[in-house]
All heavy atoms as a GROMACS GRO file, in nm:
protein
  514
    1MET      N    1   1.511  -9.211   2.598
    1MET     CA    2   1.412  -9.119   2.648
    1MET      C    3   1.281  -9.142   2.570
    1MET      O    4   1.283  -9.164   2.450
    1MET     CB    5   1.459  -8.975   2.629
    1MET     CG    6   1.356  -8.874   2.674
    1MET     SD    7   1.412  -8.702   2.668
    1MET     CE    8   1.505  -8.696   2.819
    2LYS      N    9   1.171  -9.134   2.640
    2LYS     CA   10   1.040  -9.151   2.575
    2LYS      C   11   1.010  -9.032   2.486
    2LYS      O   12   1.057  -8.921   2.510
    2LYS     CB   13   0.931  -9.163   2.681
    2LYS     CG   14   0.940  -9.290   2.760
    2LYS     CD   15   0.823  -9.302   2.853
    2LYS     CE   16   0.838  -9.433   2.930
    2LYS     NZ   17   0.719  -9.467   3.004
    3LYS      N   18   0.932  -9.060   2.381
    3LYS     CA   19   0.892  -8.955   2.288
    3LYS      C   20   0.740  -8.945   2.288
    3LYS      O   21   0.670  -9.047   2.288
    3LYS     CB   22   0.940  -8.986   2.146
    3LYS     CG   23   1.089  -8.985   2.131
    3LYS     CD   24   1.127  -9.010   1.987
    3LYS     CE   25   1.277  -9.007   1.969
    3LYS     NZ   26   1.313  -9.024   1.828
    4ILE      N   27   0.690  -8.822   2.287
    4ILE     CA   28   0.546  -8.797   2.281
    4ILE      C   29   0.521  -8.703   2.165
    4ILE      O   30   0.588  -8.599   2.152
    4ILE     CB   31   0.496  -8.735   2.412
    4ILE    CG1   32   0.521  -8.830   2.529
    4ILE    CG2   33   0.348  -8.700   2.402
    4ILE    CD1   34   0.493  -8.770   2.665
    5LEU      N   35   0.425  -8.738   2.081
    5LEU     CA   36   0.388  -8.654   1.968
    5LEU      C   37   0.245  -8.606   1.989
    5LEU      O   38   0.152  -8.686   1.992
    5LEU     CB   39   0.398  -8.733   1.837
    5LEU     CG   40   0.358  -8.658   1.710
    5LEU    CD1   41   0.453  -8.542   1.684
    5LEU    CD2   42   0.357  -8.754   1.591
    6PHE      N   43   0.228  -8.477   2.003
    6PHE     CA   44   0.094  -8.419   2.015
    6PHE      C   45   0.040  -8.392   1.876
    6PHE      O   46   0.106  -8.327   1.794
    6PHE     CB   47   0.097  -8.287   2.093
    6PHE     CG   48   0.118  -8.302   2.241
    6PHE    CD1   49   0.225  -8.242   2.303
    6PHE    CD2   50   0.029  -8.376   2.318
    6PHE    CE1   51   0.244  -8.255   2.440
    6PHE    CE2   52   0.048  -8.389   2.454
    6PHE     CZ   53   0.155  -8.329   2.516
    7ILE      N   54  -0.080  -8.441   1.850
    7ILE     CA   55  -0.151  -8.410   1.726
    7ILE      C   56  -0.273  -8.330   1.768
    7ILE      O   57  -0.368  -8.384   1.824
    7ILE     CB   58  -0.192  -8.538   1.650
    7ILE    CG1   59  -0.067  -8.620   1.620
    7ILE    CG2   60  -0.268  -8.502   1.523
    7ILE    CD1   61  -0.096  -8.756   1.559
    8ILE      N   62  -0.268  -8.202   1.744
    8ILE     CA   63  -0.372  -8.110   1.790
    8ILE      C   64  -0.475  -8.096   1.680
    8ILE      O   65  -0.443  -8.069   1.565
    8ILE     CB   66  -0.308  -7.975   1.828
    8ILE    CG1   67  -0.210  -8.000   1.943
    8ILE    CG2   68  -0.414  -7.873   1.865
    8ILE    CD1   69  -0.121  -7.885   1.977
    9GLY      N   70  -0.601  -8.113   1.717
    9GLY     CA   71  -0.709  -8.120   1.620
    9GLY      C   72  -0.757  -7.987   1.566
    9GLY      O   73  -0.858  -7.983   1.497
   10SER      N   74  -0.690  -7.879   1.595
   10SER     CA   75  -0.730  -7.748   1.546
   10SER      C   76  -0.606  -7.674   1.500
   10SER      O   77  -0.500  -7.683   1.562
   10SER     CB   78  -0.800  -7.669   1.656
   10SER     OG   79  -0.825  -7.537   1.614
   11LEU      N   80  -0.620  -7.600   1.394
   11LEU     CA   81  -0.507  -7.520   1.345
   11LEU      C   82  -0.502  -7.382   1.409
   11LEU      O   83  -0.405  -7.309   1.393
   11LEU     CB   84  -0.515  -7.505   1.192
   11LEU     CG   85  -0.503  -7.635   1.113
   11LEU    CD1   86  -0.520  -7.608   0.965
   11LEU    CD2   87  -0.371  -7.704   1.140
   12ARG      N   88  -0.605  -7.346   1.485
   12ARG     CA   89  -0.612  -7.214   1.548
   12ARG      C   90  -0.502  -7.201   1.652
   12ARG      O   91  -0.481  -7.289   1.735
   12ARG     CB   92  -0.750  -7.195   1.612
   12ARG     CG   93  -0.780  -7.054   1.652
   12ARG     CD   94  -0.928  -7.040   1.690
   12ARG     NE   95  -0.962  -7.117   1.806
   12ARG     CZ   96  -0.952  -7.073   1.931
   12ARG    NH1   97  -0.907  -6.951   1.955
   12ARG    NH2   98  -0.987  -7.149   2.032
   13ALA      N   99  -0.431  -7.090   1.651
   13ALA     CA  100  -0.316  -7.070   1.739
   13ALA      C  101  -0.353  -7.077   1.887
   13ALA      O  102  -0.275  -7.126   1.968
   13ALA     CB  103  -0.249  -6.936   1.708
   14LYS      N  104  -0.469  -7.029   1.925
   14LYS     CA  105  -0.510  -7.027   2.066
   14LYS      C  106  -0.619  -7.130   2.095
   14LYS      O  107  -0.699  -7.111   2.186
   14LYS     CB  108  -0.561  -6.887   2.104
   14LYS     CG  109  -0.458  -6.778   2.090
   14LYS     CD  110  -0.352  -6.789   2.194
   14LYS     CE  111  -0.257  -6.671   2.184
   14LYS     NZ  112  -0.153  -6.673   2.282
   15SER      N  113  -0.622  -7.239   2.021
   15SER     CA  114  -0.726  -7.341   2.044
   15SER      C  115  -0.711  -7.402   2.182
   15SER      O  116  -0.602  -7.406   2.240
   15SER     CB  117  -0.718  -7.452   1.938
   15SER     OG  118  -0.610  -7.539   1.964
   16PHE      N  119  -0.821  -7.448   2.237
   16PHE     CA  120  -0.820  -7.510   2.368
   16PHE      C  121  -0.726  -7.631   2.370
   16PHE      O  122  -0.648  -7.647   2.464
   16PHE     CB  123  -0.962  -7.552   2.408
   16PHE     CG  124  -0.969  -7.618   2.542
   16PHE    CD1  125  -0.956  -7.543   2.658
   16PHE    CD2  126  -0.985  -7.755   2.553
   16PHE    CE1  127  -0.960  -7.604   2.783
   16PHE    CE2  128  -0.989  -7.817   2.678
   16PHE     CZ  129  -0.977  -7.740   2.793
   17ASN      N  130  -0.732  -7.713   2.267
   17ASN     CA  131  -0.646  -7.832   2.261
   17ASN      C  132  -0.497  -7.794   2.259
   17ASN      O  133  -0.414  -7.861   2.321
   17ASN     CB  134  -0.678  -7.917   2.138
   17ASN     CG  135  -0.811  -7.984   2.149
   17ASN    OD1  136  -0.861  -8.008   2.258
   17ASN    ND2  137  -0.872  -8.014   2.035
   18ARG      N  138  -0.462  -7.688   2.190
   18ARG     CA  139  -0.322  -7.644   2.185
   18ARG      C  140  -0.278  -7.594   2.323
   18ARG      O  141  -0.167  -7.621   2.369
   18ARG     CB  142  -0.304  -7.533   2.080
   18ARG     CG  143  -0.160  -7.498   2.051
   18ARG     CD  144  -0.146  -7.403   1.933
   18ARG     NE  145  -0.221  -7.443   1.816
   18ARG     CZ  146  -0.186  -7.540   1.731
   18ARG    NH1  147  -0.075  -7.606   1.752
   18ARG    NH2  148  -0.261  -7.569   1.627
   19GLN      N  149  -0.367  -7.522   2.391
   19GLN     CA  150  -0.335  -7.474   2.526
   19GLN      C  151  -0.314  -7.591   2.622
   19GLN      O  152  -0.221  -7.589   2.703
   19GLN     CB  153  -0.446  -7.382   2.576
   19GLN     CG  154  -0.456  -7.251   2.500
   19GLN     CD  155  -0.572  -7.166   2.547
   19GLN    OE1  156  -0.591  -7.147   2.666
   19GLN    NE2  157  -0.651  -7.117   2.452
   20VAL      N  158  -0.400  -7.693   2.611
   20VAL     CA  159  -0.384  -7.811   2.696
   20VAL      C  160  -0.252  -7.882   2.666
   20VAL      O  161  -0.181  -7.926   2.756
   20VAL     CB  162  -0.504  -7.907   2.677
   20VAL    CG1  163  -0.478  -8.040   2.744
   20VAL    CG2  164  -0.631  -7.844   2.731
   21ALA      N  165  -0.217  -7.892   2.539
   21ALA     CA  166  -0.091  -7.957   2.501
   21ALA      C  167   0.028  -7.882   2.560
   21ALA      O  168   0.125  -7.944   2.606
   21ALA     CB  169  -0.080  -7.965   2.349
   22HIS      N  170   0.024  -7.749   2.559
   22HIS     CA  171   0.135  -7.671   2.614
   22HIS      C  172   0.146  -7.691   2.766
   22HIS      O  173   0.258  -7.702   2.819
   22HIS     CB  174   0.119  -7.524   2.579
   22HIS     CG  175   0.144  -7.496   2.434
   22HIS    ND1  176   0.122  -7.373   2.377
   22HIS    CD2  177   0.187  -7.574   2.334
   22HIS    CE1  178   0.152  -7.378   2.248
   22HIS    NE2  179   0.192  -7.500   2.220
   23VAL      N  180   0.033  -7.698   2.834
   23VAL     CA  181   0.036  -7.723   2.979
   23VAL      C  182   0.091  -7.864   3.005
   23VAL      O  183   0.174  -7.884   3.095
   23VAL     CB  184  -0.105  -7.705   3.041
   23VAL    CG1  185  -0.108  -7.756   3.184
   23VAL    CG2  186  -0.147  -7.559   3.034
   24ALA      N  187   0.046  -7.961   2.926
   24ALA     CA  188   0.096  -8.098   2.943
   24ALA      C  189   0.246  -8.103   2.920
   24ALA      O  190   0.318  -8.171   2.994
   24ALA     CB  191   0.024  -8.192   2.847
   25LYS      N  192   0.295  -8.032   2.820
   25LYS     CA  193   0.439  -8.029   2.792
   25LYS      C  194   0.516  -7.972   2.911
   25LYS      O  195   0.620  -8.024   2.949
   25LYS     CB  196   0.466  -7.947   2.665
   25LYS     CG  197   0.611  -7.945   2.625
   25LYS     CD  198   0.631  -7.869   2.495
   25LYS     CE  199   0.777  -7.869   2.456
   25LYS     NZ  200   0.801  -7.801   2.329
   26GLU      N  201   0.463  -7.867   2.971
   26GLU     CA  202   0.527  -7.810   3.089
   26GLU      C  203   0.528  -7.910   3.205
   26GLU      O  204   0.627  -7.921   3.277
   26GLU     CB  205   0.455  -7.682   3.131
   26GLU     CG  206   0.475  -7.566   3.038
   26GLU     CD  207   0.392  -7.444   3.077
   26GLU    OE1  208   0.335  -7.442   3.188
   26GLU    OE2  209   0.386  -7.350   2.996
   27MET      N  210   0.418  -7.982   3.221
   27MET     CA  211   0.410  -8.080   3.330
   27MET      C  212   0.506  -8.197   3.309
   27MET      O  213   0.561  -8.250   3.404
   27MET     CB  214   0.266  -8.132   3.342
   27MET     CG  215   0.168  -8.026   3.390
   27MET     SD  216  -0.002  -8.083   3.390
   27MET     CE  217   0.003  -8.200   3.524
   28ILE      N  218   0.526  -8.235   3.184
   28ILE     CA  219   0.616  -8.347   3.151
   28ILE      C  220   0.761  -8.308   3.176
   28ILE      O  221   0.842  -8.389   3.219
   28ILE     CB  222   0.593  -8.393   3.006
   28ILE    CG1  223   0.455  -8.456   2.993
   28ILE    CG2  224   0.703  -8.488   2.960
   28ILE    CD1  225   0.409  -8.476   2.851
   29GLY      N  226   0.791  -8.181   3.148
   29GLY     CA  227   0.927  -8.132   3.170
   29GLY      C  228   1.029  -8.206   3.085
   29GLY      O  229   1.008  -8.228   2.966
   30ASN      N  230   1.137  -8.251   3.150
   30ASN     CA  231   1.244  -8.318   3.076
   30ASN      C  232   1.236  -8.470   3.088
   30ASN      O  233   1.332  -8.539   3.061
   30ASN     CB  234   1.381  -8.268   3.121
   30ASN     CG  235   1.405  -8.295   3.269
   30ASN    OD1  236   1.320  -8.350   3.338
   30ASN    ND2  237   1.521  -8.254   3.317
   31ARG      N  238   1.119  -8.521   3.128
   31ARG     CA  239   1.103  -8.667   3.141
   31ARG      C  240   1.075  -8.735   3.008
   31ARG      O  241   1.080  -8.856   2.998
   31ARG     CB  242   0.992  -8.699   3.240
   31ARG     CG  243   1.025  -8.655   3.382
   31ARG     CD  244   0.912  -8.682   3.472
   31ARG     NE  245   0.800  -8.597   3.431
   31ARG     CZ  246   0.698  -8.567   3.506
   31ARG    NH1  247   0.687  -8.616   3.626
   31ARG    NH2  248   0.602  -8.489   3.462
   32ALA      N  249   1.046  -8.656   2.905
   32ALA     CA  250   1.020  -8.710   2.771
   32ALA      C  251   1.047  -8.603   2.668
   32ALA      O  252   1.041  -8.483   2.698
   32ALA     CB  253   0.877  -8.761   2.760
   33GLU      N  254   1.074  -8.647   2.547
   33GLU     CA  255   1.090  -8.555   2.434
   33GLU      C  256   0.950  -8.532   2.376
   33GLU      O  257   0.884  -8.626   2.334
   33GLU     CB  258   1.181  -8.617   2.329
   33GLU     CG  259   1.203  -8.531   2.208
   33GLU     CD  260   1.287  -8.600   2.103
   33GLU    OE1  261   1.377  -8.678   2.140
   33GLU    OE2  262   1.260  -8.578   1.984
   34VAL      N  263   0.905  -8.407   2.378
   34VAL     CA  264   0.769  -8.375   2.334
   34VAL      C  265   0.775  -8.293   2.206
   34VAL      O  266   0.850  -8.196   2.197
   34VAL     CB  267   0.693  -8.297   2.443
   34VAL    CG1  268   0.554  -8.260   2.396
   34VAL    CG2  269   0.686  -8.377   2.572
   35GLN      N  270   0.694  -8.334   2.108
   35GLN     CA  271   0.684  -8.260   1.982
   35GLN      C  272   0.537  -8.237   1.950
   35GLN      O  273   0.451  -8.315   1.991
   35GLN     CB  274   0.747  -8.336   1.867
   35GLN     CG  275   0.897  -8.349   1.874
   35GLN     CD  276   0.949  -8.420   1.750
   35GLN    OE1  277   0.889  -8.514   1.701
   35GLN    NE2  278   1.062  -8.373   1.700
   36GLU      N  279   0.512  -8.134   1.873
   36GLU     CA  280   0.378  -8.105   1.823
   36GLU      C  281   0.381  -8.119   1.671
   36GLU      O  282   0.464  -8.059   1.605
   36GLU     CB  283   0.340  -7.962   1.862
   36GLU     CG  284   0.203  -7.921   1.820
   36GLU     CD  285   0.172  -7.778   1.862
   36GLU    OE1  286   0.202  -7.741   1.977
   36GLU    OE2  287   0.120  -7.704   1.777
   37LEU      N  288   0.292  -8.203   1.618
   37LEU     CA  289   0.289  -8.225   1.474
   37LEU      C  290   0.230  -8.103   1.404
   37LEU      O  291   0.119  -8.061   1.434
   37LEU     CB  292   0.205  -8.349   1.441
   37LEU     CG  293   0.191  -8.382   1.294
   37LEU    CD1  294   0.327  -8.417   1.234
   37LEU    CD2  295   0.094  -8.496   1.273
   38ASP      N  296   0.307  -8.044   1.313
   38ASP     CA  297   0.258  -7.932   1.232
   38ASP      C  298   0.207  -7.989   1.100
   38ASP      O  299   0.284  -8.033   1.017
   38ASP     CB  300   0.369  -7.831   1.207
   38ASP     CG  301   0.323  -7.715   1.119
   38ASP    OD1  302   0.202  -7.701   1.095
   38ASP    OD2  303   0.410  -7.639   1.075
   39TYR      N  304   0.076  -7.990   1.085
   39TYR     CA  305   0.017  -8.042   0.962
   39TYR      C  306  -0.062  -7.933   0.889
   39TYR      O  307  -0.148  -7.962   0.806
   39TYR     CB  308  -0.073  -8.163   0.991
   39TYR     CG  309  -0.189  -8.133   1.083
   39TYR    CD1  310  -0.314  -8.101   1.030
   39TYR    CD2  311  -0.175  -8.136   1.220
   39TYR    CE1  312  -0.421  -8.072   1.112
   39TYR    CE2  313  -0.281  -8.108   1.304
   39TYR     CZ  314  -0.404  -8.076   1.249
   39TYR     OH  315  -0.509  -8.046   1.332
   40SER      N  316  -0.029  -7.808   0.916
   40SER     CA  317  -0.102  -7.696   0.858
   40SER      C  318  -0.091  -7.690   0.706
   40SER      O  319  -0.178  -7.634   0.640
   40SER     CB  320  -0.056  -7.564   0.919
   40SER     OG  321   0.082  -7.545   0.897
   41ASP      N  322   0.014  -7.750   0.650
   41ASP     CA  323   0.032  -7.747   0.504
   41ASP      C  324  -0.018  -7.874   0.437
   41ASP      O  325  -0.003  -7.892   0.317
   41ASP     CB  326   0.178  -7.722   0.468
   41ASP     CG  327   0.274  -7.821   0.534
   41ASP    OD1  328   0.231  -7.891   0.629
   41ASP    OD2  329   0.389  -7.827   0.493
   42LEU      N  330  -0.082  -7.962   0.514
   42LEU     CA  331  -0.132  -8.088   0.460
   42LEU      C  332  -0.255  -8.062   0.372
   42LEU      O  333  -0.351  -8.001   0.417
   42LEU     CB  334  -0.170  -8.184   0.573
   42LEU     CG  335  -0.218  -8.322   0.534
   42LEU    CD1  336  -0.105  -8.401   0.468
   42LEU    CD2  337  -0.270  -8.397   0.655
   43PRO      N  338  -0.251  -8.106   0.246
   43PRO     CA  339  -0.367  -8.083   0.159
   43PRO      C  340  -0.482  -8.178   0.194
   43PRO      O  341  -0.463  -8.281   0.257
   43PRO     CB  342  -0.312  -8.114   0.019
   43PRO     CG  343  -0.202  -8.212   0.044
   43PRO     CD  344  -0.142  -8.175   0.177
   44LEU      N  345  -0.601  -8.140   0.152
   44LEU     CA  346  -0.716  -8.228   0.167
   44LEU      C  347  -0.694  -8.354   0.084
   44LEU      O  348  -0.619  -8.354  -0.014
   44LEU     CB  349  -0.844  -8.158   0.121
   44LEU     CG  350  -0.886  -8.037   0.204
   44LEU    CD1  351  -1.005  -7.969   0.139
   44LEU    CD2  352  -0.917  -8.077   0.346
   45LEU      N  353  -0.758  -8.463   0.125
   45LEU     CA  354  -0.744  -8.590   0.054
   45LEU      C  355  -0.789  -8.575  -0.091
   45LEU      O  356  -0.898  -8.524  -0.118
   45LEU     CB  357  -0.828  -8.698   0.122
   45LEU     CG  358  -0.830  -8.833   0.051
   45LEU    CD1  359  -0.692  -8.895   0.049
   45LEU    CD2  360  -0.928  -8.927   0.117
   46ASN      N  361  -0.704  -8.616  -0.182
   46ASN     CA  362  -0.736  -8.615  -0.324
   46ASN      C  363  -0.670  -8.738  -0.385
   46ASN      O  364  -0.549  -8.742  -0.405
   46ASN     CB  365  -0.683  -8.487  -0.390
   46ASN     CG  366  -0.717  -8.480  -0.536
   46ASN    OD1  367  -0.759  -8.578  -0.597
   46ASN    ND2  368  -0.698  -8.363  -0.595
   47GLN      N  369  -0.750  -8.840  -0.413
   47GLN     CA  370  -0.694  -8.964  -0.465
   47GLN      C  371  -0.632  -8.948  -0.604
   47GLN      O  372  -0.558  -9.036  -0.647
   47GLN     CB  373  -0.800  -9.073  -0.464
   47GLN     CG  374  -0.835  -9.117  -0.322
   47GLN     CD  375  -0.940  -9.224  -0.319
   47GLN    OE1  376  -1.036  -9.219  -0.394
   47GLN    NE2  377  -0.921  -9.321  -0.232
   48ASP      N  378  -0.658  -8.837  -0.670
   48ASP     CA  379  -0.595  -8.813  -0.799
   48ASP      C  380  -0.446  -8.783  -0.784
   48ASP      O  381  -0.370  -8.798  -0.880
   48ASP     CB  382  -0.662  -8.697  -0.873
   48ASP     CG  383  -0.803  -8.732  -0.918
   48ASP    OD1  384  -0.834  -8.852  -0.934
   48ASP    OD2  385  -0.884  -8.638  -0.935
   49VAL      N  386  -0.403  -8.739  -0.666
   49VAL     CA  387  -0.262  -8.708  -0.644
   49VAL      C  388  -0.206  -8.792  -0.530
   49VAL      O  389  -0.119  -8.749  -0.455
   49VAL     CB  390  -0.240  -8.557  -0.615
   49VAL    CG1  391  -0.269  -8.474  -0.737
   49VAL    CG2  392  -0.321  -8.513  -0.495
   50GLU      N  393  -0.254  -8.914  -0.519
   50GLU     CA  394  -0.210  -9.002  -0.412
   50GLU      C  395  -0.071  -9.060  -0.438
   50GLU      O  396   0.007  -9.079  -0.344
   50GLU     CB  397  -0.312  -9.116  -0.399
   50GLU     CG  398  -0.328  -9.168  -0.261
   50GLU     CD  399  -0.445  -9.264  -0.249
   50GLU    OE1  400  -0.514  -9.294  -0.348
   50GLU    OE2  401  -0.464  -9.310  -0.138
   51GLN      N  402  -0.039  -9.089  -0.561
   51GLN     CA  403   0.090  -9.147  -0.596
   51GLN      C  404   0.153  -9.065  -0.708
   51GLN      O  405   0.087  -9.039  -0.807
   51GLN     CB  406   0.074  -9.293  -0.643
   51GLN     CG  407   0.028  -9.387  -0.537
   51GLN     CD  408   0.127  -9.400  -0.422
   51GLN    OE1  409   0.248  -9.394  -0.444
   51GLN    NE2  410   0.078  -9.416  -0.302
   52PRO      N  411   0.273  -9.023  -0.696
   52PRO     CA  412   0.357  -9.036  -0.578
   52PRO      C  413   0.304  -8.946  -0.468
   52PRO      O  414   0.245  -8.841  -0.494
   52PRO     CB  415   0.495  -8.992  -0.624
   52PRO     CG  416   0.469  -8.898  -0.737
   52PRO     CD  417   0.342  -8.947  -0.802
   53GLU      N  418   0.330  -8.987  -0.343
   53GLU     CA  419   0.277  -8.910  -0.231
   53GLU      C  420   0.341  -8.771  -0.226
   53GLU      O  421   0.460  -8.756  -0.252
   53GLU     CB  422   0.299  -8.983  -0.099
   53GLU     CG  423   0.442  -8.991  -0.056
   53GLU     CD  424   0.462  -9.073   0.069
   53GLU    OE1  425   0.366  -9.130   0.122
   53GLU    OE2  426   0.576  -9.078   0.115
   54PRO      N  427   0.261  -8.670  -0.195
   54PRO     CA  428   0.318  -8.535  -0.181
   54PRO      C  429   0.424  -8.534  -0.070
   54PRO      O  430   0.416  -8.610   0.027
   54PRO     CB  431   0.197  -8.450  -0.143
   54PRO     CG  432   0.079  -8.527  -0.195
   54PRO     CD  433   0.117  -8.671  -0.181
   55ALA      N  434   0.521  -8.448  -0.082
   55ALA     CA  435   0.631  -8.440   0.015
   55ALA      C  436   0.580  -8.416   0.156
   55ALA      O  437   0.633  -8.471   0.252
   55ALA     CB  438   0.729  -8.330  -0.026
   56VAL      N  439   0.476  -8.334   0.170
   56VAL     CA  440   0.423  -8.306   0.304
   56VAL      C  441   0.365  -8.432   0.367
   56VAL      O  442   0.376  -8.453   0.488
   56VAL     CB  443   0.319  -8.191   0.300
   56VAL    CG1  444   0.198  -8.228   0.217
   56VAL    CG2  445   0.276  -8.154   0.441
   57VAL      N  446   0.305  -8.519   0.288
   57VAL     CA  447   0.251  -8.645   0.340
   57VAL      C  448   0.365  -8.735   0.388
   57VAL      O  449   0.357  -8.795   0.496
   57VAL     CB  450   0.165  -8.716   0.233
   57VAL    CG1  451   0.121  -8.854   0.281
   57VAL    CG2  452   0.043  -8.631   0.198
   58ALA      N  453   0.471  -8.742   0.313
   58ALA     CA  454   0.587  -8.822   0.354
   58ALA      C  455   0.646  -8.768   0.483
   58ALA      O  456   0.682  -8.845   0.572
   58ALA     CB  457   0.692  -8.821   0.243
   59ARG      N  458   0.654  -8.636   0.498
   59ARG     CA  459   0.708  -8.576   0.619
   59ARG      C  460   0.623  -8.612   0.741
   59ARG      O  461   0.675  -8.649   0.846
   59ARG     CB  462   0.714  -8.424   0.605
   59ARG     CG  463   0.763  -8.354   0.732
   59ARG     CD  464   0.760  -8.202   0.720
   59ARG     NE  465   0.629  -8.146   0.693
   59ARG     CZ  466   0.534  -8.125   0.784
   59ARG    NH1  467   0.554  -8.160   0.910
   59ARG    NH2  468   0.420  -8.071   0.750
   60ILE      N  469   0.493  -8.605   0.726
   60ILE     CA  470   0.404  -8.636   0.838
   60ILE      C  471   0.409  -8.783   0.874
   60ILE      O  472   0.409  -8.820   0.992
   60ILE     CB  473   0.262  -8.588   0.807
   60ILE    CG1  474   0.260  -8.434   0.810
   60ILE    CG2  475   0.160  -8.646   0.905
   60ILE    CD1  476   0.132  -8.372   0.765
   61ARG      N  477   0.419  -8.869   0.776
   61ARG     CA  478   0.431  -9.013   0.806
   61ARG      C  479   0.558  -9.042   0.884
   61ARG      O  480   0.561  -9.129   0.971
   61ARG     CB  481   0.429  -9.093   0.676
   61ARG     CG  482   0.292  -9.103   0.616
   61ARG     CD  483   0.293  -9.189   0.493
   61ARG     NE  484   0.157  -9.206   0.444
   61ARG     CZ  485   0.125  -9.239   0.321
   61ARG    NH1  486   0.221  -9.258   0.232
   61ARG    NH2  487   0.000  -9.253   0.285
   62LYS      N  488   0.666  -8.971   0.855
   62LYS     CA  489   0.792  -8.994   0.925
   62LYS      C  490   0.793  -8.934   1.066
   62LYS      O  491   0.872  -8.976   1.150
   62LYS     CB  492   0.908  -8.933   0.845
   62LYS     CG  493   0.938  -9.010   0.720
   62LYS     CD  494   1.051  -8.946   0.642
   62LYS     CE  495   1.072  -9.018   0.510
   62LYS     NZ  496   1.170  -8.950   0.427
   63ALA      N  497   0.703  -8.840   1.095
   63ALA     CA  498   0.699  -8.778   1.227
   63ALA      C  499   0.666  -8.878   1.335
   63ALA      O  500   0.703  -8.862   1.451
   63ALA     CB  501   0.598  -8.664   1.228
   64ASP      N  502   0.601  -8.985   1.300
   64ASP     CA  503   0.561  -9.089   1.395
   64ASP      C  504   0.678  -9.181   1.429
   64ASP      O  505   0.680  -9.244   1.534
   64ASP     CB  506   0.445  -9.170   1.337
   64ASP     CG  507   0.398  -9.281   1.426
   64ASP    OD1  508   0.422  -9.273   1.547
   64ASP    OD2  509   0.338  -9.375   1.375
   65ALA      N  510   0.775  -9.187   1.342
   65ALA     CA  511   0.885  -9.285   1.358
   65ALA      C  512   0.977  -9.256   1.472
   65ALA      O  513   0.997  -9.159   1.526
   65ALA     CB  514   0.963  -9.293   1.228
   0.00000   0.00000   0.00000
C-alpha cells in the first residue's frame, strides 16, 4: 500500500493547510496509508546540541522511512 506523509507548515490546530490535509485524507480514503507528521516538539536549530541528535530529531527522521 502507498504511504503519504503530510508535513503541515503551521502548528495552529485550525490552519488552512491542516484543513486541506484532512480533506485530502478523506478523498484518498483507503487507497493509501496517510499520516500527519507531528513536529510540535521539535526544537529550533541549535548547532551546540547537534550531536548526539535529540530524540525528537531521530523520531522525525524515521517518520520518512
